[in-house]
C-alpha positions in Angstrom: 34.9 9.3 179.8 34.7 8.3 176.1 32.7 11.4 175.4 35.5 13.6 176.9 38.1 12.0 174.7 36.0 12.4 171.6 35.6 16.1 172.4 39.3 16.5 172.9 40.1 15.0 169.5 37.4 17.0 167.8 38.3 20.4 169.1 42.1 20.5 169.6 42.7 19.4 166.0 40.1 21.7 164.4 41.6 23.7 161.6 41.4 27.5 161.3 41.7 27.9 165.1 44.1 30.7 166.1 45.5 30.5 169.7 46.8 33.6 171.4 48.1 34.0 174.9 46.9 37.1 176.7 48.9 39.2 179.1 47.1 37.3 181.9 48.6 34.1 180.6 45.2 32.8 179.5 44.6 31.3 176.0 42.2 33.0 173.7 40.8 31.3 170.6 39.8 32.9 167.3 38.5 31.6 164.0 41.0 32.6 161.3 40.4 31.8 157.6 42.5 33.0 154.6 44.6 35.1 156.9 41.6 37.0 158.3 40.4 36.8 161.9 36.7 36.1 161.7 35.6 36.1 165.4 36.6 35.2 168.9 35.6 31.7 170.1 34.7 30.6 173.7 37.6 30.2 176.1 37.1 26.5 176.9 38.2 24.6 173.8 36.9 21.3 175.3 33.4 22.6 175.8 30.3 21.9 173.8 29.8 25.7 173.6 33.1 26.0 171.8 32.1 23.3 169.2 28.8 25.0 168.5 30.3 28.4 168.1 33.1 27.1 166.0 31.0 25.2 163.5 28.4 28.0 163.3 31.0 30.6 162.5 32.9 28.4 160.1 29.8 27.3 158.1 28.8 31.0 157.8 32.1 31.8 156.2 32.6 28.6 154.2 29.3 27.6 152.7 31.0 25.1 150.4 32.2 23.2 153.4 28.7 23.3 154.9 27.3 21.6 151.8 30.0 18.9 151.7 28.9 15.3 152.4 29.3 14.0 155.9 32.3 11.8 154.9 34.3 14.8 153.8 37.7 14.6 155.5 37.6 18.3 156.5 34.2 18.0 158.1 35.2 14.9 160.0 35.5 15.5 163.7 37.8 12.5 164.2 41.4 12.5 162.8 42.2 9.1 161.4 45.5 7.7 162.6 48.3 7.3 160.1 46.8 9.7 157.6 48.3 12.8 156.0 46.4 15.1 158.3 47.3 13.0 161.4 51.0 13.3 160.5 50.7 17.1 160.0 49.1 17.5 163.4 51.8 15.5 165.0 54.3 17.9 163.3 52.4 20.9 164.6 52.6 19.5 168.1 56.3 18.8 167.8 59.1 20.8 169.5 60.5 21.7 166.1 57.2 23.4 165.1 56.6 25.0 168.4 60.1 26.6 168.4 59.2 28.6 165.3 58.1 32.2 165.5 54.4 32.7 165.6 54.3 34.2 162.1 56.2 31.3 160.7 53.9 28.8 162.4 50.9 30.6 160.9 52.4 30.6 157.4 53.2 26.9 157.6 49.8 26.0 159.0 48.1 27.8 156.2 50.3 25.8 153.6 49.5 22.6 155.3 45.7 23.2 155.5 45.7 24.2 151.8 47.3 20.8 151.0 44.6 19.0 153.1 41.9 20.6 151.0 43.4 19.6 147.7 41.1 17.1 146.0 42.5 13.8 144.8 40.7 14.2 141.4 39.7 17.8 141.0 38.3 17.2 137.5 35.8 14.6 138.8 32.9 16.4 140.5 31.6 13.2 142.0 34.9 12.5 143.9 35.1 14.9 146.9 38.0 13.1 148.5 40.9 15.2 149.6 44.5 14.5 150.6 43.7 15.1 154.3 42.6 11.5 155.0 44.9 9.8 152.5 46.8 7.0 154.4 50.5 7.5 154.7 51.1 4.3 152.9 49.6 5.9 149.8 51.5 9.2 150.1 54.3 8.1 147.8 56.5 10.2 145.6 53.9 10.3 142.8 51.2 11.8 145.1 53.6 14.2 146.7 54.6 15.4 143.2 50.9 16.0 142.6 50.7 18.3 145.6 53.8 20.1 144.4 52.6 20.4 140.8 49.2 21.9 141.9 51.3 25.1 142.4 53.5 24.7 139.3 52.2 28.1 137.9 53.8 29.7 141.0 57.1 27.8 141.3 58.1 29.4 144.6 54.8 28.3 146.2 55.4 24.8 144.8 58.9 24.6 146.3 57.5 26.1 149.6 55.0 23.2 149.7 57.8 20.7 149.2 59.9 22.3 151.9 57.0 22.0 154.4 56.3 18.4 153.3 59.9 17.5 154.0 59.6 19.0 157.5 56.3 17.2 158.1 57.6 13.8 157.0 60.7 14.4 159.2 58.5 14.4 162.4 59.6 12.0 165.1 57.7 10.5 168.0 59.6 9.3 171.1 62.8 9.9 169.3 61.9 7.7 166.3 60.8 8.7 162.8 57.0 8.3 162.4 57.4 7.4 158.7 60.0 7.4 155.9 60.7 10.9 154.6 59.6 10.2 151.0 59.3 13.9 150.5 63.1 14.1 150.2 62.8 12.0 147.0 60.7 14.7 145.3 62.7 17.2 143.3 62.1 21.0 143.7 61.6 23.3 140.8 64.7 25.3 141.8 63.8 28.5 140.2 66.8 30.7 139.7 66.1 34.2 140.6 67.3 36.9 143.0 63.8 37.0 144.6 62.8 40.4 145.8 63.7 43.3 143.5 66.7 45.3 144.6 65.9 49.0 145.2 68.1 51.5 143.2 69.2 55.0 144.3 66.9 56.4 141.6 63.9 54.6 143.0 64.7 55.7 146.5 64.9 59.3 145.3 61.4 59.0 143.8 60.1 57.6 147.0 61.5 60.5 149.0 60.2 63.1 146.5 56.7 61.5 146.6 56.3 61.3 150.4 58.4 64.3 151.4 61.1 64.8 154.0 59.6 64.7 157.5 56.9 62.1 156.5 56.5 58.9 158.4 57.2 57.0 155.2 60.6 58.7 154.7 61.4 58.3 158.4 61.0 54.5 157.9 63.1 54.6 154.8 66.0 56.5 156.5 66.1 53.9 159.3 66.2 51.0 156.9 68.6 52.7 154.5 71.3 53.0 157.2 70.6 49.9 159.3 69.3 47.2 156.8 66.8 46.0 159.5 64.1 43.5 158.6 60.5 44.6 159.1 60.4 42.6 162.4 63.3 44.6 163.8 62.0 48.0 162.3 58.8 47.4 164.3 60.8 47.0 167.5 63.7 49.5 167.2 63.5 52.4 169.6 65.4 54.7 172.0 65.8 51.8 174.5 68.1 50.1 171.9 70.4 53.0 171.7 73.7 53.2 173.5 75.3 56.6 172.6 76.1 56.3 168.8 75.2 52.6 168.6 72.1 50.4 168.3 72.2 47.2 170.3 69.4 44.6 169.9 68.6 40.9 169.5 67.3 40.3 166.0 63.8 39.0 165.8 64.4 36.3 163.3 65.6 33.0 164.8 65.6 34.5 168.3 64.3 31.2 169.7 66.6 28.9 167.8 69.8 30.7 167.0 69.7 34.2 168.6 71.8 36.9 167.1 72.8 40.0 169.1 73.6 42.9 166.8 75.6 46.0 167.5 75.5 48.6 164.7 76.8 52.1 164.6 74.4 54.9 163.9 75.3 56.6 160.6 75.6 60.4 160.8 72.8 60.9 158.3 70.5 58.7 160.3 71.6 60.5 163.4 70.5 63.8 161.8 67.1 62.3 160.7 66.4 60.9 164.2 67.0 64.3 165.7 64.2 65.8 163.6 61.6 63.3 164.9 60.0 63.6 168.3 60.0 60.2 170.1 56.7 59.5 171.9 56.8 55.8 172.3 59.2 52.9 172.9 59.6 52.5 169.1 60.6 55.1 166.5 57.9 54.0 164.1 54.3 54.3 165.4 50.8 54.1 164.1 48.5 57.0 163.5 47.3 56.5 167.1 50.9 56.7 168.5 51.1 53.0 169.2 53.9 50.6 168.1 53.3 48.7 164.9 52.8 45.0 164.9 55.2 43.3 162.5 52.4 42.5 160.0 50.9 46.0 160.4 54.2 47.7 159.6 54.9 45.4 156.7 51.5 46.3 155.2 52.0 50.0 155.7 55.4 49.9 154.0 53.9 48.1 151.0 51.2 50.8 150.9 53.9 53.5 150.9 55.8 52.0 148.0 52.5 51.5 146.1 51.5 55.1 146.7 54.9 56.2 145.3 54.1 54.2 142.1 56.6 51.4 142.8 54.4 48.4 144.0 57.2 46.0 142.9 59.4 47.2 145.8 59.2 46.1 149.4 61.1 46.6 152.6 63.4 43.7 151.6 64.2 45.6 148.4 65.9 48.3 150.6 67.8 45.7 152.6 69.1 44.2 149.4 69.9 47.6 148.0 71.9 48.4 151.1 73.9 45.1 150.9 74.6 45.8 147.2 75.7 49.4 147.9 78.2 48.5 150.6 79.5 45.5 148.7 80.3 47.7 145.7 82.1 50.0 148.1 84.4 47.1 149.0 82.7 45.8 152.2 84.0 42.3 152.9 82.0 39.2 153.8 82.8 39.7 157.4 81.6 43.3 157.3 78.3 42.3 155.7 77.7 39.5 158.2 78.4 41.8 161.2 75.9 44.4 159.9 73.1 42.2 158.7 73.4 39.4 161.3 74.2 36.7 158.7 76.5 33.8 159.4 78.4 31.2 157.3 79.2 33.5 154.4 76.6 32.1 152.1 74.4 35.2 152.0 77.1 37.7 152.1 78.9 36.1 149.2 75.9 36.8 147.0 76.7 40.5 147.2 80.5 40.5 147.5 80.8 38.0 144.6 78.7 40.3 142.3 80.6 43.4 143.4 84.0 41.7 142.9 83.0 40.5 139.5 82.1 44.0 138.4 85.4 45.4 139.8 87.5 42.6 138.2 85.7 43.0 134.9 86.5 46.7 134.9 90.1 46.0 135.7 90.2 43.3 133.0 88.8 45.7 130.3 91.6 48.1 131.3 94.1 45.4 130.3 92.8 45.0 126.7 95.7 45.7 124.3 95.5 44.0 120.9 99.0 45.2 120.3 97.7 48.7 119.4 95.4 47.4 116.7 92.4 49.2 118.2 93.6 52.5 116.8 92.8 51.3 113.3 89.2 51.4 114.3 89.3 55.2 114.8 89.6 58.1 112.5 92.8 60.1 112.3 91.6 62.9 114.6 90.2 60.6 117.4 93.3 59.2 119.1 94.2 62.6 120.5 90.8 62.8 122.2 90.8 59.3 123.7 93.2 58.6 126.5 95.2 55.4 126.4 94.1 54.0 123.0 97.7 53.5 121.9 98.5 51.6 125.1 96.5 49.2 127.2 93.3 51.2 126.9 92.9 52.7 130.4 89.2 52.4 131.2 89.5 53.9 134.6 
């Protein structure tokens, strides 16, 4: 019986194991390292066959791990209780983690495993210890700051690590916190930026000119320009979501936690574009083989299209931001933006309406500059007749 328990601990908590449920409701296991699926593993995760196949495949891909000493935390088959890795695994078994989308789970798992592999003293070749087996009692603010600062050259990645750490340390068991959430005491970098670049009309024009009307790339662009859908929704949208002149769908993001059902009118230009493309599948956008895109597959293809057009700095999200900026500058309200983009709470919509209102108010303010007519002294005698309003308030239009 002891042997069975040991195998359970060794295999269920192995890193780099991807779990997928087939259409027959069975679980398939794959080895996945650095975002790449390496190979399929045996179906019985508790079997000796699984362990042999797992370690053989992993050692072939990670020769450094193969050469690591037996006491290396990542090579250890037993997870030590009350260590950093143990707490992370408790988090990954929690309802909070399991409620996340599969893509989000994978992203967080990768961040967690990268932190496990961080050496305590990377400048000391003789010290191979990593953070994985560090006792929770030693994971104080100072050590968590070290994990954060290992990514200081990429501030967004550093703050993403801290975000994940706060979620890990917030894990509960039987309704009680496992440990104090010291990660909340660590300050983020708080980089101030708009994030993704916002696409401009000029850049959109270059994209259309490069790929050509009628291309799959421009078909994608048209759908996003007039709906603002995320990639996850672009991959799913199809004729089945259409009700006369309206799209009705449940947004992919947060569909398990806070589902949002969206109803959006089809713009006349998008209507005209849709009419020129023959629909052969349940989705408008399909692969070269006529199959629906996966979310990741479509995201990669869109990045390729922008790169081919000479604008690798732009992404699908750039169009979403561009659309929000466009409608805000055309006096769309917070409520309008929230209804179209599926936002709530006003926080995101105000980013766009605030900037648009500032531009409008600034223009109106410039129109009120007067200086009691002193501005005319800055002009030559023949200029006032050519400039409208210089004698008055200076109408800027």
